Structure formats: C-alpha cells, structure tokens
Steps between C-alpha positions, in 0.01 A plus 500: 500500500314831450722803472400803711697819419459872544832609352695382200860559391687517172859437406522862386472600865133591492275434798133502410207524742201303382162673521142397418419182312409558137422143403543161661505160325608144555862568401569839646377836626554837329558796735525874464850620582497802730670796341512352150191601310600331174606161640353212692637178650400141442582283800464125462286345766685182574857379489450209258732536199610852594860420406407423142265795483780726621726379215220556251426857622872582489523370142203729413670804660822433309323461165200738484313568181512854362162651580351649182278748691752624759710741288212666318219488756671429837270201537599146600345264250671203665476468882856355512688444828727795593680371810510170689388531863631326808387461859800676665780739407745217446290411192531127565141381493302589186131585557378690196563791269432868428305575181312789336174597664207490255194721572216247499246784497620579147632165365245217473505150371499489117178306460310803631608677185473241224162373622248744341247486783765567763657769287176690449409462863837630616581765239191569290637596161826634641709193420490485124614271222816707483562436876461124447739505209765701692460275804569197284807668357626601847457144621695358205778756562535397860505131414765569237720662765466196723583261217797707403663409833411131443229500769143375439171577673373141494157560652390791282131566572258785547540524879874577500465767234381829646372786285440872565236711331777673291594153354823459700556148628686330786604138523482369855591176684840517340657264756297217340662557159753268336835673573833472326804516723756679285785400737441123486315479166224301670129558542262528794194336345145604576267239651168657408278534194139579407323258264325745271835670420709185456599378151401149397844351552491599872137426574560185706852569630565506875704812566558396858684188384664620178736781409329648200623795297211744459613729219268359232227473757538873566460572125174296495362672810598845374312436179190395698505812721552734207214326325278556803584869510415549131203260483276594799646238731433204275753215524645415155394132528157576646252360252193291437413243235522125433882501499505606864187342639712258698729778634304688762797681661741755354785262583336221295446744210866603508601136471275457192646819353203621285527873448147624428596822325630330188242222448156648571316210336606231742515696823408850604639744765286634781235755411663779706822485304518795257546433125851364439523737204545801729860381558765606248620216272850502650355453850283211374818354352667497841197332656516238225865437575420468871183290497509308170864456401613531863264234616697242305844666517582714804788673316245659261347709784566873473748641748418788732709729277291383198190622683655831601610591147174383336266671751691824473499488123142382453315741728 
C-alpha cells in the first residue's frame, strides 16, 4: 500500500508540513519541510516492513554517533535521523524520519572529485591534492564516529559519500546502515553491498539471506575509497598482466588479491594512476595492511582511527 501524506508528527509534539519533493526512489521520498530550512523528511513509500524500520530508526535516534564536523564547523557530516515521524498526532503509525538537509548544489557524489577528468571539469585547479587528502581524513573521521557506537555503514561506496568544494563530507542513506541497538544489544543488519568495495570473504555472500557483520567490510571499503582519493580514482586491485588475464572485473581481481603497487614485474596498475611513491611511507604501510595482509586476514586491516591519525600526521 502506497503511503500518501502531507503532514507528519513526532513524539516530541512536533507537527511538520511536507513541502516539495527533493528526491524520490524505490524505497522512499525525501521532502522539504516547510519552516525548517536545515531539515528534510524521508517518508517511506509503502507499508511493507514499516514496523521493523521504525524500530531501527528509533535505535538510531537513541544511539547517534558524535558528528566530528558539527562542533567546529556546524556541518552535519553524517545525515543521521533526528526524529521518527508518524502519520497522526497519536504517533502510532511510523512513516519515516526527520534528518539534516544537505545542499545538493554544494555537495556532490565523491567520484566527481577523485576522478581527475570530472574534478578538472568541475573545479579546474581549485580542488587540489591538499583538498583530496583532507577529504580522505574527514571521511575516516566520520566512519570512526560511526564505528565508535558499534554501527557499520555496510554498503560504503562513492555515491553515498558526498563532498563539498571545501573538502567537507556527508554520509547519506544512513537508514541502510548496520545499526546496533544499545537497549537490546542486537543488530539491524544491512542487506546491501557493492561488489567493487566488498572484501574477498564476502564476495559471494547473500546479504538478503544472511545476517553478516560488516565491520571488517567497512575497513576494506574505507581503504579503497581513501586509495581512490589519493590515487586519481584508481581502484587498488585494478591491474593488468598475466596474473589477472582471467579476471576481467574488479570483483574477480579482488578475489585473486594481487596488489599491483608492490609487484610491478608481474602486474601493473592503470596508466592514469600517479606514481605510488608520492604517498608517504606510513600511508603505503596502511594500504599494505589493508590490501595485502588484510586480504588474507581481515583483522589486519587498518581501523578508521588508524587512517585519521596517519593522514593527519603524514600530510
């Protein structure tokens, strides 16, 4: 049953009038909220599984991550739910949630920054190596805040990481994250994943049929995205040579696990990747832990805090 609503209510006594549609997808629609310039509302489009979604959103509201950009810059780096929304003032039927409004004229999907052609087309020389480095550090800081509360992103990829020209970031689609319910000690698992960001141990796992903890998967995906920011959009396993001739896709290359930046005789990285030597040794060491040691042993992958401290120190 499709939900049609023009007003939404919260348990705090708020009554919100929904305005123009910002974005509509298969799961829900995001609306402007009249009179609240800094917030928007996501309203789920059908009633399937709303009860479970309501419990998940409430668990998120009760256990939010500390936002590393809010205190210093008054910017929301994590578009986390603020209030659960209901269809009437009795607050019985859950329909969605209130969350921070992100200015999409300023914040754009991250691949438009780490891809050199897109970056030059969009910003000329205005988004520099320093900006890319700070963006990677800001991302790691936000992921660390999420992990601190025992949540995971799960489907970490370039389209749910938004970046501004001043290197601030915002993580979106937070209701798809793996969420820890601090009251019950249980998890709401995520059912989605993107192949080129999945670690080898999860490459053929069905998330729809299995409850899979995504912490170590997050660490793998974070390493990939940081690598892309610092290496002109190249994927760390993207390579050519006899060892990967039978692995045409990134997913197949991840399974094989050959890291082309440490064995240039057998395989080589793409031509557009900058020299690996531009990276400080301690950053290369973290990439080694993530993509060489971490390919075999997930516990060897650097944490988000490892990345924050190293990127701050090495720049």
